C-alpha positions in Angstrom: -15.2 -34.8 38.4 -11.6 -33.9 38.1 -10.5 -30.4 38.8 -7.6 -28.9 36.8 -5.3 -29.2 39.8 -5.8 -33.0 39.9 -5.0 -33.6 36.2 -1.6 -35.1 35.9 0.4 -36.7 33.1 1.8 -40.2 33.4 5.4 -40.2 34.6 6.5 -41.7 31.3 5.1 -38.8 29.3 7.7 -36.7 27.5 6.9 -33.1 26.7 8.2 -31.6 23.5 8.5 -27.8 23.2 8.7 -26.1 19.9 10.4 -22.7 19.6 8.3 -19.8 18.6 9.2 -17.2 16.0 8.6 -13.4 16.2 7.7 -13.2 12.5 4.0 -12.4 11.9 2.0 -14.0 9.1 -0.4 -12.1 7.0 -4.0 -12.5 8.0 -5.9 -13.2 4.8 -9.1 -11.7 6.2 -7.7 -8.4 7.2 -6.9 -6.4 4.0 -3.9 -4.1 3.9 -4.7 -0.5 2.8 -2.8 1.2 0.0 -3.3 4.9 -0.5 -2.0 5.8 -3.9 -2.5 8.4 -6.7 -0.8 11.4 -8.4 1.2 14.1 -6.6 -0.4 16.4 -4.1 -3.7 14.6 -3.7 -3.6 14.3 0.0 -2.3 10.8 0.3 0.0 11.2 3.3 -2.6 13.4 5.1 -5.1 10.6 4.6 -2.8 7.9 5.9 -2.1 10.0 9.0 -5.9 10.4 9.6 -6.4 6.6 9.2 -3.6 6.0 11.7 -5.3 8.5 14.2 -8.6 6.6 13.8 -7.2 3.2 14.6 -7.8 3.3 18.4 -11.5 4.0 17.8 -12.0 1.8 14.7 -10.4 -1.3 16.2 -11.7 -0.9 19.7 -14.5 -3.5 19.5 -12.6 -6.0 17.4 -9.8 -8.5 17.9 -7.9 -7.0 15.0 -4.4 -5.8 15.9 -3.1 -2.4 14.9 -1.4 -2.3 11.5 2.1 -1.3 10.7 2.3 2.0 8.8 4.5 1.9 5.7 5.7 5.4 5.0 6.5 6.7 1.6 9.8 5.1 0.3 10.4 7.3 -2.7 11.9 10.2 -0.9 14.3 8.0 1.0 15.3 6.3 -2.3 15.8 9.7 -4.0 18.1 10.9 -1.2 20.0 7.6 -0.7 20.8 7.0 -4.4 21.3 10.7 -5.3 18.4 11.0 -7.7 16.4 14.1 -8.4 12.9 14.6 -9.8 14.6 16.0 -12.9 16.2 12.7 -13.6 12.8 11.3 -14.4 12.2 13.9 -17.1 15.7 14.1 -18.6 16.9 10.4 -18.7 14.7 7.5 -19.6 17.4 5.1 -18.3 17.7 6.8 -14.9 14.0 7.0 -14.7 13.7 3.2 -15.0 16.5 2.6 -12.6 14.8 4.9 -10.1 11.4 3.2 -10.5 13.0 -0.2 -10.0 14.7 1.0 -6.8 11.5 2.4 -5.5 9.6 -0.8 -6.3 12.2 -3.0 -4.5 12.3 -0.6 -1.5 8.5 -0.9 -1.2 8.6 -4.7 -1.4 11.2 -4.7 1.3 9.3 -2.3 3.6 6.1 -4.4 3.3 8.0 -7.6 4.2 9.5 -5.9 7.3 6.0 -4.5 8.2 4.6 -8.0 8.3 7.1 -9.0 10.9 5.5 -6.7 13.4 1.8 -6.9 12.4 -0.4 -9.1 10.2 -1.5 -6.1 8.1 -0.4 -2.6 7.1 -1.5 0.7 5.8 0.8 2.0 3.1 1.5 5.5 1.9 2.0 4.7 -1.8 2.7 1.2 -3.3 4.9 -0.9 -5.5 2.4 -0.3 -8.2 3.2 3.5 -8.5 6.6 2.9 -10.3 4.7 1.2 -13.1 2.7 4.4 -13.7 5.8 6.7 -13.8 7.8 4.2 -15.9 5.0 4.1 -18.5 4.8 7.9 -18.6 8.5 8.8 -18.5 10.7 5.8 -19.2 11.4 4.0 -22.5 8.9 1.7 -24.2 8.8 -1.7 -22.5 9.8 -0.3 -19.1 6.6 -1.4 -17.5 7.1 -5.0 -18.7 10.6 -5.0 -17.3 9.4 -3.9 -13.9 6.7 -6.6 -14.0 9.4 -9.3 -14.5 10.9 -8.4 -11.1 10.4 -10.7 -8.1 9.6 -7.5 -6.1 6.6 -6.8 -8.3 5.3 -10.3 -8.1 5.5 -10.1 -4.3 3.8 -6.7 -4.2 1.1 -7.6 -6.6 0.2 -10.8 -4.7 -0.4 -8.7 -1.6 -2.3 -6.0 -3.4 -4.7 -8.5 -4.9 -6.1 -9.2 -1.4 -5.9 -5.6 -0.2 -7.9 -2.4 -0.4 -6.4 -0.1 -3.0 -7.5 3.6 -2.8 -6.7 6.0 -5.6 -6.8 9.7 -4.7 -8.2 11.7 -7.6 -6.2 14.7 -9.0 -7.8 18.1 -9.2 -7.7 18.9 -5.5 -6.5 22.4 -4.4 -3.3 21.1 -2.8 -0.9 21.1 -5.7 2.3 22.6 -4.2 5.9 22.1 -5.4 7.9 21.0 -2.4 11.2 20.9 -4.4 11.5 17.1 -4.1 8.7 15.3 -6.0 8.1 15.4 -9.7 5.4 18.0 -10.4 2.9 17.9 -13.3 3.4 20.6 -15.9 -0.3 21.5 -16.0 -3.7 20.6 -14.5 -4.3 18.5 -17.6 -1.1 16.5 -17.1 -2.1 16.1 -13.4 -5.4 14.5 -14.4 -3.7 12.4 -17.1 -1.5 10.9 -14.3 -4.6 10.0 -12.4 -6.0 8.4 -15.5 -2.8 6.4 -15.9 -3.2 5.0 -12.4 -6.7 3.8 -13.1 -5.9 2.4 -16.6 -2.8 0.5 -15.5 -4.6 -0.9 -12.4 -7.3 -2.2 -14.8 -4.6 -3.7 -17.1 -2.8 -5.6 -14.3 -6.2 -6.8 -12.9 -6.1 -5.0 -9.5 -9.4 -3.7 -8.1 -9.5 -0.2 -6.6 -11.7 2.5 -5.1 -11.4 6.3 -5.8 -11.5 9.1 -3.3 -13.1 11.9 -5.4 -11.5 15.3 -5.7 -14.7 16.9 -4.6 -14.5 15.3 -1.1 -12.0 17.6 0.6 -12.9 17.2 4.3 -10.3 14.8 5.8 -12.8 13.0 8.1 -15.1 12.4 5.1 -12.2 11.1 3.0 -11.2 8.7 5.9 -14.8 7.5 6.3 -14.9 6.6 2.6 -11.8 4.5 3.1 -13.0 2.8 6.3 -16.3 1.9 4.6 -14.5 0.3 1.7 -12.1 -1.5 4.0 -15.0 -3.0 5.9 -16.6 -4.2 2.7 -13.3 -5.6 1.5 -12.8 -7.4 4.8 -16.2 -8.9 4.7 -15.8 -10.1 1.1 -12.5 -11.8 1.9 -14.1 -13.5 4.9 -17.0 -14.8 2.9 -14.8 -15.6 -0.1 -17.0 -13.5 -2.4 -15.5 -11.0 -4.8 -16.6 -7.4 -4.0 -17.3 -4.4 -6.2 -14.8 -1.7 -5.2 
């Protein structure tokens, strides 16, 4: 029996080496996580908790840590000199802003997948559709859906876990940057818009209820749904989110 040290290639054998690339490819069986929903519903706090859980959650698996995609809207607002008031006072600037946010999100996701095969995202490229429908001119949503950026984002979201945080939590605070709802009723209407448009574009989603306030419980809900989603992708069966 030959040992590895005795195995040799014939002298005439030519070895060909192919260069490797640093770019990661998305693993179809590890779903990305999108945390979305209206203002002040605990999205960033939830993303931070999920990030803190990763060491424990992935300890007994071969799954690599995800890239964390931070909220892009604030950066876009600052970079392009927009304000939350622009959304309310100019339908044209509102649409321009939503397009910039959508394109920035698509770019951030693309960059994230160069460092990991999956990501957890604070907001999504879907969010601009919601605000365009509510505050921009008629037909704005359709214009956004024609963009390559939307097509890229939607394709990724179709095989991801989408979590919508319900409005009505006790955390509604004006930070001077984001657009704030004029009333609790409007706040809930924005949540309804998220769900309705997700249904319209054919994206499945789960909801974190406003009655679940403990951050650990909120994170547990997400991890449970993520596990279900991952198993459904592995088996090739559609799941009920």
